[in-house]
N, C-alpha and C positions, 0 to 999 in steps of 0.2 A: 486311431486315437484322435479324439476331438480336442483341440486346444483352443481355449477362448479366454478372453479377459472378462472377469466376472462382473465388475461394476456393481451397481446396487442390486439388481435382480439378475442373478447369473444365468438364468435361462434365456436371456437375450444375448446372443453371441456378439462379441465386440472384438475388433482387431487388437492383437497384441502389439504394443508399441515400445516394448523394452523399458518400461518405467522401472526405476530403482528407488532405493531408500528404505528407511527402517519401517515403512508401512507396507512394503511390497511383499509378495509371497508367491510360492508355488504350491499348489494342492493337487495331489493325485488320488483318485479313488481306486483302491486296490481291488483285487479279484474278489475278496470277501466283503467288499463294501465299506471297509474302514478307510480312514483318511491318512494319507502320508503328507506331511507338511514340511516345507523348507521355508523358514522365515525367522526373523529376529524382531525383538521389540513388539510394537503394536501390530506388525505384520502377522504374527501368530494369532492375535485376537481376530483380525479380519479374516484370516483363513478359516478359523473355527466358525465364524459367523457365516461365511459362504457355504461351508459344508452343511451347517444346520439348515440354511435356506434351501440348498439343493435337495436335502432329504425331505424337507417340508413340501417341496414342489414335485417330489417324485422324480427328480432329475439326477440323483447321485448314482450314476451308472458306472460299473466297473470299467476301468480304462480311461475315464474322463480325466483330463488334465486342465487345470486352471492356472494361468500365469497372469498376475494382476498387481496393480498398484495404483495409487491415487494420482490424479493430475494436479490437485491443489493440496498444499500442506495443511492449511486451516480450513475446516469444514464445520461451520459453527451455527448455533442457535443462541439467541438472547431472549431471556424472559424477565420481564419487569415484575418482580415479587414485592416491590416497595409499595405500589399503589393498589395491589391486590395480592393478598397473601396466599401462597400455594404451600400446603403442608408437605412435610418431608416424604410421605409415601407417594405423592404426585411427582416430586422431583426424582425419586428413585425410578419410577416407571418411565419418566421422561428420559433419563439416562439409559435405561435398558433399551428403549426404543431407538434412541439416537445411535447406540452401539449396533443395534440390529441393522441399521441402514448406513453404517460406517461414517456417521458424523463424529467428530473427535473433540468437540469443544462446546461447553455450555457456559455462557456468560450470564451471570446473575446480577441484576441491577437491584442493589440492596437498600438504597435510600432514595427518597424523592419527596416532592411537595404533596400537598393534600390532593385527594381525588374524590369526586362525587360528594363533596361536602364533608369528607371524613378527615381525620387528623393525618398530618404528614407521616410517612412511614420510615422506620429504621428497623430492619427485620432480623436482627441477631442480638443475642444476649450481650450486654455491655456492663463491665465492672468499673471501667475507668470513669464513666459518666452515668451513675445510677439515675434512672428515669428517662434516659434517651430511648431505650428500646420500646417499640410499639407494644401495646397491651392487648391488641386484637389479633395477635399472631406473630410469632418470632421463633427463630431456631436457637437452640442452645449451642454454646460453643463446642461442647463435646460432640453433639450429633453432627454438627457441620464439619468438624475436623475429620470424623470417621467417614462422612459422606464423600468428602474430597478424595480420601485415600481409596475408598471402595470404587468410586467412579473411575479412577485411574486403572484399576484392574480390568475394566471393560473398555479401555482405550479412550476414555473421555476425560479431558482436562477441564476442571472447573475454574473459571476466571471470575472471581468476585469483583464487584465494583462498589466503591464509595464515591458517589458523584459530587463534585464541587468544581468551581465556586458558585455555580447555579444549581438549581434543584436541591437546595439545602434547607428546605423548610423544617425538616426534622431537627437539624442542628440549631437553627436559630430559634426554634420553639423551646429548645433546652436552654440556650443562652442567647438572649435577645441582643446582647452587646456585640455579637458577631455580624449582625445584619447590616446590609447596605441601606442608605437612605432611600433607595428604590423599593425596599421592602424585604420581607423575610425570605423570599425565594433566592436571594443573592447574598454572598459574603461581601463585607466591606474589606477590600483587599489592601486598604491603607492601614488596617488595624493589625498590629503584630500578633495579637492574640489568635488570629485565624490560623496561621501556620502552626503555632504551638498546639492549638486544639487538634488539628489534623495529625500532627506528629504523634501525639499521645494516643490517638485513636489507632493509628497504624501500629504502634508498638504493641498494643493489646492483641492484634490479630496476625501480624506478620513477624513479631519477635519471638524469642525463646527457642529452645531446642526442638520443640514439637509444636510449631505454629498452628493456629486455627486454620489459616489459609495455607494449606500445605503444598499447593501446586506451585508451578514455576512462574505464574503470571498474576498480575494484579492491576486492575484498571482504576484510574483516578478521575474518570469522567471527563470534565471540562467542556461539555456541550452547552450551547445556548446561553452564554453569559452576555446579556444584552446591555449595551450602553455604558459599559465601564471603561476605565482607562486601559488601552491595549498594552501599554508597557507594564503596568501592574499585573495584568492578566498573564502576559508572557513570562514575567519573572516568577509568578506564583506557579504556573504550569511547570517551569523548569525546576523549581524547588520540590514540587510533588514528585517529579520523575527521579530526582536525586534521592529523596527519602526512600522511594521504593527500591532503588538500586542498593541503598545502604543496608537493606534487609535481605539482600541476595536474590531479589525477585526482578523480573523483567517488566518494565512499565507498559501499560496499555492506556489508551485514552480515545475519546472521540475527537476527530479532526476539527480544529477551529481556528487555525492560524492564518487563513486568508481573511476571514471576518475580523480577526484581531491582528491585522498586519502592524508591524512595528520594527524597531531597531534592536530590541532586547533579544539576545540569543537564547534559543531553546535547544538544548543538547539532544540530538536524536539517537544517541547510542543505546542500542538494545530496545528501542521503543517501537511498538507496532500500533498504528492508528486505525481506528474504524472510520473509513471515509464514507459518511452517510449522506452528505449533502455537499455538492460541489461549490455552493456559495460560501459555506463555512470554511472549507479547505479544499482547494482544487487538487485533485489527485496528482496531476503533473507537478504542482508546486511541492506537495508533500514528498514525492519521490526525489525531486531535485534537492530538497532540503535534507535528505538523508534518512528519511523514515521508511520503515516497512509499512505496507498498507493492506488492509482487509476491505474487500468490496462489499458494502452493505447499503446500496442506494435506496433512500427512503421511498422514492416514487415507484419502486418495483417490489421491494421485499419487506415493507413494514405492515404488520397487522395491528390494527387498533380496534378492538371489538366495539361495535355500536357507536362509534364516534362520528361517523359521517365524513371522515377524511381518511386518506391513505386507503387501506384495504380492510374490509371486514373478513374476507376470505381472500387469500392470494389467488391470482390468476395463474393457476398451475399450467394450463395449456400454453399460455404465452411464455412463461418462464422455461418450460421444457423445450419449446420449439425455438426460442429466440435469444435466450440469455445464458451466459455463464459468467463466472466471477472476474473476468477481465473487462466487463462492460459496466462502467460507472455511470450509466444513464446520461450520456452527453459527452463522455470521454472514454476512449477505449485504449487499452494497452494490449500487449501480447500475453498469452497464457504463460510463457516462459520468462516473463520479466522477473529478474531476481528480486526486485523490490515488492512484488506481489505475493503476499502470504497466502491469500485464499479468499473465501467468501463467507457470508453470514446472512441469516434472516432474523427478524426481531418481532416479538409479540409484546406490544406496549399496552398498559392498562390505564390509559388516561382517564377513563370513566370509572375506575375502581370496580367495586362490586356491581355497579350498574351496567358494566360492559357485557359480561357474560358469566355464567357459573363455571365450575371446574370442568364439567362435561363439555360445555361450549368451548372452553379453551382447548381441551384435548381435540375436539372436532376440527379446530382450526390448525393446530400444531401438526397433527399426523399427516395430512396431505402435503403440507409444506416440507416436512422431514423427508417424506418419500420422494417428492419431486426434486427438491434442492439437494438432497443427498446424492441423487443420480447426477445432477449437473456439477456438483462440486467434486465428485469422485472422478467422473469420466469426461466432463466438459461436452463440447459439441461433437459427439461421435457420429460419423456419417452412417446413415442407414437405420438409425433408431426411428421407431414408429410410435407416435403418441398413442394411438388406439391400442396397440399391443402392450405398451407400457402401462396404460391406464387399467387394462384388463388384468395384467399381472399384479399390479399394485393392489387391486381390489381383492385378489385371491390370496395374497401373501398373508399368512397368519401373523398374529401379534407376536412381539418379541417374547422369548421365554420368560415366564413369570408375570406377564402383563395381561390384564383382563379388562382394560378400559373400554375398548370398542364394544365388547359384549354388553357392558353396563350402559353404554351410550348408544344403543342400537338405533334410537330415534334420531340420532345426530350423525355421527361419522358414517355409519354404515349406509346411510341414505344421502350422503353428500357426493355430488358428481365432481370429481377432481378438476374437470375442465371448465364447468360453467358456474360452480358454486351453488347451483340450485339444489333444493331438496328433491328427491325422487323416491319412488317406491323401490323396494328390494327387487321386485319383478323387472323393473326397468334399468337395473344396474348393469354395467358392462359385463 
């Protein structure tokens, strides 16, 4: 009987290390080829995924035993849909693919300033403030509510984000009185109307018996508020966290409290921060201050198509070989640090429609999902081989119900995961 820890691609044997939790599972392939699963919660989802992967790779042999579980609790991707709209069928294919590679969280950045000369984006139907919603693409509340519930059945938690007090061009375009003297990209935090505006917005999506944002978490943004009063910023941040808790949700935000150091207390209860840049919030400080943290270092895992900064394509070879979500690019903790929730990568659309089309976005997302799905599930497992992983990733079929790489054959199917260069199919691994 072969016993292995399945990880991302279960045909790569990995040592069993006794991981436990509601995402762990045991899978046995019976004599007739059927699956026998012992698991609870999302562990059952991942067991079914592993079984489907094994079948797809011709490795579901009778007598095979898989004992598996994730090293990191949060294994996430973030997509900026504010500055480039992604239709719902794209999001559904993205969730299917994330589930196929055992990523369990999709963070959606729903508002931001203008991009590529286009209007600032707010990408969901809004009844509280008619006219706020973008006219060049938006989700209905009904379809978004159903999407969140559906994604949960595939093991994927949807984390919506309304970013403020920076990146608020869509809000100040709707109500110019909310803008700072610095311009419409920032709220005037001395204006009491700002908190009332956001509170009413939260009520529409987080309130009621069947909220639009049905998942357990909601992000209030808080990144890149430049040049404002740190005490007002800290008080505003704390107020946003309190509002989210009042609706029974757990607050999320981008880490910013080193940049905005001050005396005003920000309550860390139930708050998880995306630590994306150590200058904005040093991870050691965030942990000391009582926050849970997600590792999303901009210099390693930010994709910004056609921008000329960060990455157009992630350096998958480097990430596979040298990174896991305890490495904050300049500060490292241990994988078992109780304050470390997990890891995330992000695709930002600073250039809007000028950055890439939908197929181009998919071509960038899929290698990142495959590579970082492996790292966030298994971490730095001894004996893993990049070339073997790359070859298996190439051969792995698309997630059930997804046909995007077939349609984008001129893109992903000829992208080398290690070099980002285009190559011919004949030269693929």
